[in-house]
C-alpha positions in Angstrom: 198.6 69.4 102.6 201.7 69.9 100.5 201.8 72.7 97.8 204.1 72.5 94.7 204.7 74.5 91.6 204.4 73.0 88.1 204.4 74.2 84.4 201.6 73.0 82.0 200.8 73.9 78.5 197.1 74.5 77.3 196.0 75.0 73.8 192.9 77.3 73.1 191.3 79.3 70.4 190.2 82.8 70.6 189.1 85.5 68.2 191.1 88.7 68.5 189.6 91.7 67.1 192.6 93.8 65.7 192.1 97.4 64.6 192.5 96.2 60.9 189.8 93.5 61.4 187.4 96.0 62.9 188.0 98.4 60.0 187.4 95.6 57.5 184.1 94.9 59.1 183.2 98.6 59.0 184.1 98.6 55.4 181.6 96.0 54.6 178.8 98.1 56.3 179.8 101.4 54.6 177.3 102.9 52.1 178.9 104.5 49.1 179.1 107.9 50.6 180.6 106.7 53.7 183.2 104.7 51.7 184.3 107.7 49.7 184.7 109.9 52.7 186.8 107.1 54.3 189.0 106.7 51.2 189.5 110.4 50.9 190.7 110.6 54.6 193.2 107.6 53.8 194.4 109.4 50.7 195.3 112.5 52.5 197.4 110.8 55.3 199.1 107.9 53.5 201.6 109.0 50.9 201.6 105.4 49.3 198.0 105.5 48.2 196.7 107.0 45.0 193.3 106.9 43.2 193.2 105.5 39.7 191.3 107.6 37.1 189.4 104.6 35.8 187.7 102.4 38.2 186.8 99.7 35.7 183.8 97.3 36.0 182.9 94.3 38.1 180.6 91.8 36.3 179.6 88.1 37.1 177.2 86.6 34.5 175.0 84.2 36.1 175.9 80.6 35.3 179.6 81.5 34.7 180.7 80.1 38.0 179.4 77.7 40.6 177.1 79.1 43.2 179.2 80.6 46.0 182.3 80.6 44.0 183.9 83.8 42.6 187.3 83.8 41.0 189.4 86.9 41.5 190.0 87.5 37.8 186.4 86.8 36.7 185.1 89.1 39.3 186.9 92.1 38.6 186.9 92.0 34.8 184.3 92.2 32.0 182.7 88.9 31.1 184.0 87.3 27.8 180.7 85.5 26.9 179.3 88.1 24.7 177.5 90.0 27.4 176.6 93.6 27.1 179.5 96.0 27.9 179.3 98.9 30.3 179.2 101.4 27.4 176.6 99.4 25.5 174.5 99.3 28.7 174.8 103.1 29.1 173.7 103.8 25.5 170.5 101.7 26.0 169.4 104.0 28.7 170.3 107.3 27.2 168.5 109.3 24.8 168.2 107.9 21.2 169.3 111.3 20.0 173.0 111.6 20.6 172.9 115.3 20.0 170.9 115.9 23.2 174.0 115.5 25.3 174.3 118.0 28.0 170.8 119.4 27.3 169.1 116.4 28.9 167.1 117.4 31.9 168.7 116.6 35.3 167.3 114.2 37.9 166.1 117.1 40.0 164.0 118.4 37.1 162.3 115.3 36.8 161.7 114.4 40.5 158.8 116.0 42.2 159.6 117.9 45.4 158.5 115.9 48.4 155.3 116.9 50.2 155.8 118.7 53.5 153.7 118.1 56.5 151.9 121.5 56.3 151.1 120.8 52.6 149.8 117.4 53.4 147.5 118.9 56.1 146.3 121.8 53.9 145.4 119.2 51.3 143.4 117.2 53.7 141.6 120.3 55.1 140.6 121.2 51.6 139.2 117.7 50.9 137.3 117.6 54.2 133.6 119.0 53.8 134.0 121.7 56.4 131.7 124.8 56.6 133.4 128.2 56.1 133.7 128.9 59.8 134.9 125.3 60.4 137.6 125.5 57.7 138.8 128.9 59.2 139.2 127.1 62.5 141.1 124.2 61.0 143.5 126.5 59.3 144.1 128.5 62.5 144.9 125.3 64.3 147.2 124.0 61.4 149.2 127.3 61.6 150.2 126.1 65.3 151.5 122.7 64.0 155.2 122.1 64.4 157.3 119.9 62.2 157.0 116.9 64.4 153.1 117.0 64.1 152.4 118.4 67.7 150.0 121.2 68.3 151.7 124.0 70.4 148.8 126.2 71.2 146.4 127.1 73.8 142.9 126.7 72.6 141.6 129.5 74.8 144.1 131.9 73.3 143.0 130.8 69.7 139.4 131.2 70.9 140.0 134.8 72.0 141.7 135.7 68.6 139.2 133.9 66.3 136.0 134.7 68.3 135.0 131.2 68.2 133.9 129.1 71.3 136.6 127.0 72.8 134.2 123.9 72.6 133.9 124.5 68.7 137.8 124.5 68.5 137.9 121.3 70.6 135.4 119.6 68.1 137.3 120.6 65.0 140.7 119.5 66.7 139.2 116.0 67.1 138.4 115.9 63.4 142.0 117.0 62.6 143.5 114.4 64.8 142.0 111.8 62.4 144.1 113.2 59.6 147.2 111.4 58.3 149.7 110.6 59.5 147.8 109.4 62.4 148.9 111.0 65.6 149.3 114.6 64.4 147.6 117.5 66.1 148.3 116.0 69.6 149.1 118.4 72.4 151.6 116.1 74.2 153.1 112.5 73.9 150.2 110.9 75.8 147.6 112.3 73.5 149.7 111.4 70.4 149.8 107.7 71.5 146.3 107.7 72.4 145.2 108.8 69.0 147.2 106.0 67.2 145.9 103.4 69.6 142.3 104.6 69.2 142.7 104.4 65.4 143.8 100.8 65.7 141.0 100.1 68.1 143.4 99.1 70.8 142.7 101.7 73.4 141.2 99.6 76.0 141.1 100.4 79.8 144.5 98.7 80.4 146.2 100.5 77.6 144.8 103.8 78.7 146.2 103.2 82.2 149.5 102.4 80.5 149.6 105.6 78.5 148.6 107.6 81.6 151.7 106.3 83.4 154.4 107.0 80.8 156.7 108.3 83.5 156.6 104.9 85.1 157.3 103.4 81.8 160.3 105.6 81.4 161.6 104.4 84.8 161.1 100.8 83.8 159.0 100.3 86.8 157.2 97.2 85.5 155.9 96.1 88.8 154.0 99.4 89.3 152.8 99.2 85.8 151.2 95.9 86.2 149.5 97.1 89.2 148.2 100.3 87.6 147.0 98.5 84.5 145.7 95.4 86.4 147.4 93.0 84.0 149.8 90.1 84.3 153.4 90.1 83.0 152.7 88.5 79.6 149.8 90.9 78.8 152.1 93.9 80.0 154.8 92.7 77.6 152.5 92.6 74.7 151.2 96.1 75.5 154.7 97.3 75.7 155.3 95.9 72.1 152.3 97.8 71.0 153.6 101.0 72.5 157.0 100.6 70.8 155.2 100.1 67.2 153.6 103.6 67.6 155.3 106.9 66.2 156.0 109.4 69.0 156.9 112.2 66.3 154.5 111.4 63.3 155.5 114.5 61.5 159.2 113.5 61.2 158.4 111.3 58.0 157.9 114.6 56.1 160.9 116.7 55.2 161.5 119.9 53.2 164.8 119.1 51.8 165.7 118.3 48.1 165.1 114.7 47.0 168.1 112.5 47.3 169.0 110.3 44.2 169.5 106.6 45.2 172.5 105.2 43.3 172.5 101.5 43.1 175.5 99.6 44.2 174.7 96.6 42.1 173.3 96.5 38.6 171.3 93.4 37.3 170.8 93.0 33.5 169.4 90.3 31.3 172.2 88.3 29.7 172.2 87.7 26.0 173.1 84.1 26.7 170.2 83.7 29.2 170.0 84.3 32.8 171.1 87.5 34.6 174.3 89.6 34.4 175.3 91.2 37.7 177.9 93.9 38.1 178.9 96.4 40.6 178.4 100.1 39.7 181.8 101.2 38.5 181.2 104.9 39.7 180.8 103.7 43.2 184.1 101.7 43.1 186.9 104.1 43.6 190.0 102.0 42.5 192.8 102.7 45.1 196.2 101.7 43.9 199.4 101.0 46.1 202.3 103.1 44.9 205.2 100.5 45.3 207.6 102.5 43.2 207.5 105.5 45.6 207.9 103.2 48.5 210.9 101.5 47.0 212.4 105.1 46.3 211.9 106.4 49.7 213.0 103.2 51.3 216.5 103.9 49.6 216.8 107.1 51.4 218.6 107.5 54.7 216.0 107.8 57.4 216.4 107.1 61.1 214.7 104.0 62.6 211.5 106.0 63.7 211.1 107.4 60.3 211.5 104.0 58.7 209.1 102.3 61.1 206.5 105.1 60.1 207.1 104.5 56.4 206.6 100.9 56.8 203.5 101.2 58.8 202.0 103.4 56.1 203.0 100.9 53.4 201.4 98.0 55.4 198.3 100.1 56.0 198.0 101.1 52.3 198.5 97.4 51.2 195.7 96.4 53.6 193.3 98.9 52.4 193.8 98.1 48.8 193.3 94.2 49.6 190.2 95.0 51.8 188.6 97.1 49.1 189.1 94.3 46.6 187.6 91.8 49.1 184.7 94.1 49.9 183.9 94.3 46.2 184.0 90.5 45.8 182.0 90.0 48.8 179.1 92.4 47.8 179.1 90.7 44.3 179.0 87.2 45.8 175.9 88.1 48.0 174.1 89.9 45.2 174.7 87.0 42.9 173.2 84.5 45.4 170.3 86.9 45.9 169.7 87.1 42.2 169.9 83.3 42.0 167.3 82.8 44.7 164.9 85.6 43.5 165.1 84.9 39.9 161.2 84.5 39.7 160.9 88.0 41.1 163.0 89.5 38.4 161.0 87.7 35.6 157.5 88.1 36.9 157.3 90.7 39.6 156.5 91.0 43.4 153.8 88.3 43.6 156.7 85.9 42.9 159.1 87.0 45.6 160.3 84.0 47.5 160.7 83.7 51.3 164.4 84.2 51.9 166.6 84.7 55.1 170.1 85.5 55.8 170.9 82.0 56.9 170.1 80.5 53.4 172.2 83.0 51.5 175.1 82.6 54.1 175.1 78.9 53.7 175.0 79.0 50.0 178.0 81.2 49.7 179.8 79.8 52.8 179.9 83.0 54.8 178.6 84.0 58.2 175.2 85.4 58.6 176.6 88.5 60.2 178.7 89.2 57.1 175.7 88.9 54.8 173.8 91.1 57.1 176.6 93.8 56.9 176.9 93.4 53.1 173.1 94.0 52.6 172.9 97.1 54.9 172.5 100.4 53.0 173.2 98.8 49.7 170.9 99.0 46.6 170.2 96.9 43.5 169.1 98.2 40.2 167.0 95.6 38.4 164.6 95.6 35.4 161.9 96.1 37.9 163.4 99.1 39.8 165.7 100.0 42.5 165.6 97.9 45.7 167.5 97.8 48.9 169.2 94.4 49.3 167.4 93.8 52.4 164.1 94.0 50.6 164.8 90.5 49.1 165.0 88.9 52.6 161.3 88.3 53.6 159.6 85.9 56.1 157.6 82.9 55.2 153.8 82.5 55.3 152.5 78.9 54.9 150.4 77.7 52.1 146.9 76.5 52.9 147.2 73.9 50.3 150.6 72.5 51.5 152.4 73.8 48.6 155.4 76.3 48.5 155.3 79.0 51.2 154.6 82.6 50.3 156.9 85.5 51.2 155.4 88.3 53.5 156.3 91.0 50.9 154.4 89.2 48.1 151.4 89.0 50.4 151.7 92.7 51.3 151.7 93.3 47.5 148.5 91.2 47.2 146.8 93.1 50.0 147.8 96.4 48.5 146.5 95.3 45.1 143.0 94.3 46.6 142.7 97.6 48.3 143.6 99.6 45.2 140.9 97.8 43.3 138.2 98.9 45.8 135.4 101.4 45.3 132.7 102.7 47.5 130.6 99.6 47.1 133.3 97.1 47.5 135.6 98.1 50.6 137.1 94.9 52.1 137.4 94.3 55.8 140.4 92.5 57.3 138.4 89.3 57.7 137.2 89.5 54.0 140.8 89.8 52.9 141.8 87.0 55.0 139.1 84.8 53.1 140.2 86.2 49.8 143.9 85.1 50.4 142.9 81.7 51.7 141.0 81.2 48.4 144.3 81.6 46.6 146.1 79.4 49.0 147.6 81.7 51.5 147.0 80.6 55.2 147.2 83.8 57.1 145.6 85.2 60.4 143.4 88.3 60.5 145.8 90.0 63.0 148.7 89.6 60.4 146.7 91.1 57.7 145.9 94.0 60.0 149.7 94.3 60.8 150.7 94.3 57.1 148.1 97.0 56.2 149.2 99.2 59.1 152.8 98.9 58.1 151.9 100.1 54.6 150.0 103.1 56.3 146.5 101.9 54.9 143.7 102.9 57.1 140.9 100.5 58.3 137.9 99.5 56.1 135.7 101.9 58.2 138.1 104.9 57.4 138.6 103.9 53.7 134.8 103.8 53.2 134.4 107.3 55.0 137.1 108.7 52.5 135.2 107.3 49.6 132.1 109.0 50.8 134.0 112.3 51.5 135.4 112.4 48.0 132.0 111.8 46.5 130.5 114.9 48.4 133.3 117.2 47.7 
């Protein structure tokens, strides 16, 4: 065998993630608070960047451009088709009495303080038909509830202090463990998960064995878990998915901080010419300028090669940031405009008309990658005539129609379920099966387990618990 050396050429393509490309991707994901902080940091370290006093406005009247197209000049300037200007829009939402001025109440004065976990528990104790001694026990137990919803107390110690039998404390504790949010008053993680599974009627022997062996689950010892639970691999996977859907710290959904105002990144307004006018919120678009005159001035000075290289790098970085922020604004506007085009019926008629929509549909319409659309819609909000919604709210899965017509969105179905339950009284509490039958009567083909899942995601209790709550209210 003979060996020989040779030179060959081969052409290949590969995506190289440069630091600037990575930073551009991060810019798309930034919420307005993160973006402001990032820009402030760049302004501090780059002498060729400055912040313009007026950020201007970004508008795109629907119908002024082809779907998926967005001209630079049209995107970054006010529309010229007679649409409402920014100052006019502000005047329509302010007080009709211009003299009110600074005397208008602040948002914090209008917003109610969020309910804390202990306030929620106190309210439920007051509404439960306890005897006087039972109420004393309930409040004594509630005093030992931590912010995550766990009970950190020894019942024997509480029994000694209150002079009530430990068995009576245990009985009252079982009642408190049925309070919302489900899972509170548990003494450890195992009990917390058991309470939630019992409420869902999912605590069968196999699930009991799984919860009793949480250390094996933490070790990912699935072989031992299959043996302990006496199930096959498919059943174990379903059980693990059920465990992941539970809340290990149910009290964390309550907090005692001041309410945070959500500032919409995009505004959608009715256009006088028909359709919708979409604009980026100017207050959230800090307009960063490139100071070219200062760069030209310092470039004429006598600096050594390393200093010149530093100045050149700063200028290139500043130029990149200005262009990236401009591209970010156009991309957000482009995605928001397509969402509005797809969900026009929702804006006109409400949640019941929300269409099924996924990232791919929007991405194909505007000729972008799905991952770009996903980053743009993360932590961004849209102000519409129907309220403020996260952009991801408009992406909802599809449920087939039982009559072969247009599919229904999952969010619209959740809205229907919520409306049906809101209309209940003590004599008309609907079971999940009855809601399935009612939905099928209006052309929505849905399984009972899907109705149960939607109900649980909205923190709506079962029909048995809702009926019990009606009876409790009538006796209080």
